[in-house]
ZADO-1210 file (C-alpha; in nm, 4 decimals, padded with zeros to 6 digits):
<atoms>
<atom x="-06.9337" y="-04.1456" z="07.9294" code="MET" pos="1"/>
<atom x="-06.6731" y="-04.1332" z="08.2072" code="LEU" pos="2"/>
<atom x="-06.9507" y="-04.1718" z="08.4604" code="SER" pos="3"/>
<atom x="-07.1296" y="-04.4463" z="08.2686" code="GLY" pos="4"/>
<atom x="-07.4181" y="-04.2104" z="08.1938" code="LEU" pos="5"/>
<atom x="-07.5589" y="-04.1978" z="07.8431" code="SER" pos="6"/>
<atom x="-07.5169" y="-03.8192" z="07.8167" code="SER" pos="7"/>
<atom x="-07.1939" y="-03.6181" z="07.7993" code="TRP" pos="8"/>
<atom x="-07.0612" y="-03.4831" z="08.1301" code="GLN" pos="9"/>
<atom x="-06.7650" y="-03.2517" z="08.2008" code="ARG" pos="10"/>
<atom x="-06.4725" y="-03.4158" z="08.3779" code="LEU" pos="11"/>
<atom x="-06.4713" y="-03.2585" z="08.7250" code="ARG" pos="12"/>
<atom x="-06.3090" y="-03.5288" z="08.9370" code="SER" pos="13"/>
<atom x="-06.1613" y="-03.8756" z="08.9012" code="MET" pos="14"/>
<atom x="-06.0752" y="-04.1607" z="09.1362" code="LEU" pos="15"/>
<atom x="-05.7004" y="-04.2260" z="09.1041" code="VAL" pos="16"/>
<atom x="-05.5272" y="-04.4927" z="09.3142" code="ASN" pos="17"/>
<atom x="-05.8070" y="-04.4860" z="09.5706" code="GLY" pos="18"/>
<atom x="-05.8243" y="-04.1075" z="09.6180" code="SER" pos="19"/>
<atom x="-06.0458" y="-03.8498" z="09.4498" code="ILE" pos="20"/>
<atom x="-05.8618" y="-03.5891" z="09.2441" code="MET" pos="21"/>
<atom x="-06.0159" y="-03.2658" z="09.1189" code="LYS" pos="22"/>
<atom x="-05.9280" y="-02.9166" z="09.0012" code="ASP" pos="23"/>
<atom x="-05.5534" y="-02.8386" z="08.9846" code="GLU" pos="24"/>
<atom x="-05.4554" y="-03.1751" z="09.1325" code="GLN" pos="25"/>
<atom x="-05.6433" y="-03.3600" z="08.8571" code="LEU" pos="26"/>
<atom x="-05.4970" y="-03.1322" z="08.5887" code="ALA" pos="27"/>
<atom x="-05.1455" y="-03.1994" z="08.7236" code="GLU" pos="28"/>
<atom x="-05.2060" y="-03.5771" z="08.7243" code="ALA" pos="29"/>
<atom x="-05.3298" y="-03.5706" z="08.3644" code="ILE" pos="30"/>
<atom x="-05.0340" y="-03.3508" z="08.2627" code="GLY" pos="31"/>
<atom x="-04.7882" y="-03.5881" z="08.4316" code="GLU" pos="32"/>
<atom x="-04.9437" y="-03.8827" z="08.2492" code="CYS" pos="33"/>
<atom x="-04.9111" y="-03.7073" z="07.9119" code="PHE" pos="34"/>
<atom x="-04.5494" y="-03.6212" z="08.0013" code="TYR" pos="35"/>
<atom x="-04.4662" y="-03.9833" z="08.0921" code="ARG" pos="36"/>
<atom x="-04.6235" y="-04.1059" z="07.7689" code="ILE" pos="37"/>
<atom x="-04.4186" y="-03.8641" z="07.5565" code="SER" pos="38"/>
<atom x="-04.0945" y="-03.8459" z="07.7580" code="SER" pos="39"/>
<atom x="-03.9296" y="-04.1267" z="07.5613" code="GLY" pos="40"/>
<atom x="-03.9964" y="-03.9666" z="07.2237" code="ILE" pos="41"/>
<atom x="-03.6883" y="-03.8046" z="07.0742" code="THR" pos="42"/>
<atom x="-03.7126" y="-03.4464" z="06.9567" code="SER" pos="43"/>
<atom x="-03.7359" y="-03.3710" z="06.5875" code="LEU" pos="44"/>
<atom x="-03.4498" y="-03.1858" z="06.4232" code="ASN" pos="45"/>
<atom x="-03.6672" y="-02.9267" z="06.2546" code="PHE" pos="46"/>
<atom x="-03.5566" y="-02.6237" z="06.0583" code="GLN" pos="47"/>
<atom x="-03.8378" y="-02.3677" z="06.0395" code="PRO" pos="48"/>
<atom x="-03.9341" y="-02.2216" z="05.7053" code="ILE" pos="49"/>
<atom x="-04.0141" y="-01.8512" z="05.7341" code="PRO" pos="50"/>
<atom x="-04.3729" y="-01.7727" z="05.6429" code="ALA" pos="51"/>
<atom x="-04.3906" y="-01.4330" z="05.4736" code="ILE" pos="52"/>
<atom x="-04.7626" y="-01.4426" z="05.4076" code="SER" pos="53"/>
<atom x="-04.9973" y="-01.7081" z="05.5284" code="LEU" pos="54"/>
<atom x="-05.3464" y="-01.7730" z="05.3892" code="PRO" pos="55"/>
<atom x="-05.6247" y="-01.7614" z="05.6486" code="ASP" pos="56"/>
<atom x="-05.7276" y="-02.1092" z="05.5337" code="SER" pos="57"/>
<atom x="-05.4253" y="-02.2500" z="05.7228" code="TYR" pos="58"/>
<atom x="-05.5493" y="-02.1118" z="06.0542" code="MET" pos="59"/>
<atom x="-05.8039" y="-02.3010" z="06.2631" code="ILE" pos="60"/>
<atom x="-06.0628" y="-02.1808" z="06.5121" code="SER" pos="61"/>
<atom x="-06.1275" y="-02.3105" z="06.8640" code="PRO" pos="62"/>
<atom x="-06.4632" y="-02.4419" z="06.7409" code="LEU" pos="63"/>
<atom x="-06.2888" y="-02.6577" z="06.4771" code="VAL" pos="64"/>
<atom x="-06.0573" y="-02.8003" z="06.7461" code="VAL" pos="65"/>
<atom x="-06.3512" y="-02.8804" z="06.9746" code="GLU" pos="66"/>
<atom x="-06.5439" y="-03.0507" z="06.6932" code="VAL" pos="67"/>
<atom x="-06.2376" y="-03.2591" z="06.6023" code="GLN" pos="68"/>
<atom x="-06.1853" y="-03.3653" z="06.9651" code="LEU" pos="69"/>
<atom x="-06.5479" y="-03.4807" z="06.9777" code="PHE" pos="70"/>
<atom x="-06.5137" y="-03.6694" z="06.6456" code="ARG" pos="71"/>
<atom x="-06.2496" y="-03.9052" z="06.7854" code="ASN" pos="72"/>
<atom x="-06.3865" y="-04.2558" z="06.8155" code="LYS" pos="73"/>
<atom x="-06.3767" y="-04.4147" z="07.1571" code="GLU" pos="74"/>
<atom x="-06.3826" y="-04.7807" z="07.2401" code="ARG" pos="75"/>
<atom x="-06.6884" y="-04.9080" z="07.4187" code="LYS" pos="76"/>
<atom x="-06.5037" y="-05.0609" z="07.7162" code="ALA" pos="77"/>
<atom x="-06.2359" y="-04.9366" z="07.9518" code="THR" pos="78"/>
<atom x="-05.9162" y="-05.1287" z="08.0057" code="ARG" pos="79"/>
<atom x="-05.8943" y="-05.3830" z="08.2902" code="PRO" pos="80"/>
<atom x="-05.7493" y="-05.1149" z="08.5229" code="ASP" pos="81"/>
<atom x="-06.0808" y="-04.9229" z="08.4910" code="GLU" pos="82"/>
<atom x="-05.9000" y="-04.6045" z="08.3810" code="ILE" pos="83"/>
<atom x="-06.0948" y="-04.4496" z="08.0921" code="PRO" pos="84"/>
<atom x="-05.9230" y="-04.4223" z="07.7569" code="ASN" pos="85"/>
<atom x="-05.7682" y="-04.0871" z="07.6579" code="TRP" pos="86"/>
<atom x="-06.0279" y="-04.0198" z="07.3904" code="VAL" pos="87"/>
<atom x="-06.2944" y="-03.9998" z="07.6597" code="ARG" pos="88"/>
<atom x="-06.0807" y="-03.7629" z="07.8640" code="ILE" pos="89"/>
<atom x="-06.0100" y="-03.5439" z="07.5599" code="LEU" pos="90"/>
<atom x="-06.3816" y="-03.5352" z="07.4788" code="LYS" pos="91"/>
<atom x="-06.4671" y="-03.4464" z="07.8386" code="SER" pos="92"/>
<atom x="-06.2101" y="-03.1650" z="07.8409" code="CYS" pos="93"/>
<atom x="-06.2711" y="-03.0444" z="07.4830" code="ALA" pos="94"/>
<atom x="-06.4272" y="-02.7164" z="07.5948" code="GLY" pos="95"/>
<atom x="-06.1241" y="-02.6378" z="07.8109" code="THR" pos="96"/>
<atom x="-05.8557" y="-02.7670" z="07.5726" code="LEU" pos="97"/>
<atom x="-05.9863" y="-02.6123" z="07.2497" code="ARG" pos="98"/>
<atom x="-05.8309" y="-02.2659" z="07.2968" code="ILE" pos="99"/>
<atom x="-05.4804" y="-02.3816" z="07.4065" code="PRO" pos="100"/>
<atom x="-05.4647" y="-02.6456" z="07.1297" code="ILE" pos="101"/>
<atom x="-05.5856" y="-02.3903" z="06.8733" code="CYS" pos="102"/>
<atom x="-05.3242" y="-02.1366" z="06.9894" code="SER" pos="103"/>
<atom x="-05.0418" y="-02.3927" z="06.9746" code="ILE" pos="104"/>
<atom x="-05.1430" y="-02.5082" z="06.6266" code="PHE" pos="105"/>
<atom x="-05.1866" y="-02.1573" z="06.4839" code="ASN" pos="106"/>
<atom x="-04.8596" y="-02.0322" z="06.6374" code="ALA" pos="107"/>
<atom x="-04.6809" y="-02.3376" z="06.4981" code="SER" pos="108"/>
<atom x="-04.8179" y="-02.2758" z="06.1472" code="VAL" pos="109"/>
<atom x="-04.7547" y="-01.8998" z="06.1634" code="LYS" pos="110"/>
<atom x="-04.3961" y="-01.9373" z="06.2886" code="ASN" pos="111"/>
<atom x="-04.3151" y="-02.2393" z="06.0726" code="GLY" pos="112"/>
<atom x="-04.2015" y="-02.4215" z="06.3853" code="ASP" pos="113"/>
<atom x="-04.3031" y="-02.7335" z="06.5784" code="VAL" pos="114"/>
<atom x="-04.3159" y="-02.6727" z="06.9567" code="PRO" pos="115"/>
<atom x="-04.0666" y="-02.8646" z="07.1704" code="LYS" pos="116"/>
<atom x="-04.2117" y="-03.0014" z="07.4919" code="PHE" pos="117"/>
</atoms>
């Protein structure tokens, strides 16, 4: 996918502006990109509703998150800048992202609050 191979590969490194990024440096670059994308979005004025008892059916598991990340449809081609679309990155990082996304979602549902980033 990211590599052009027909089988799924974990995202371990990426060429960004002519230099190879990996590990923490790559994670920081991806985080900065997500931040730039969302920095112009205004915060919601949200009043939490206290949840006295919450059915287990409202909670999700890390496996459900991973499956949903893999279900996202990706376009066949990259953009002209040769940077892969975010769906491919999310699919490549699904195993790593599933637990944090699951925790954020479940805490949000349990506390009746939407996280502010």
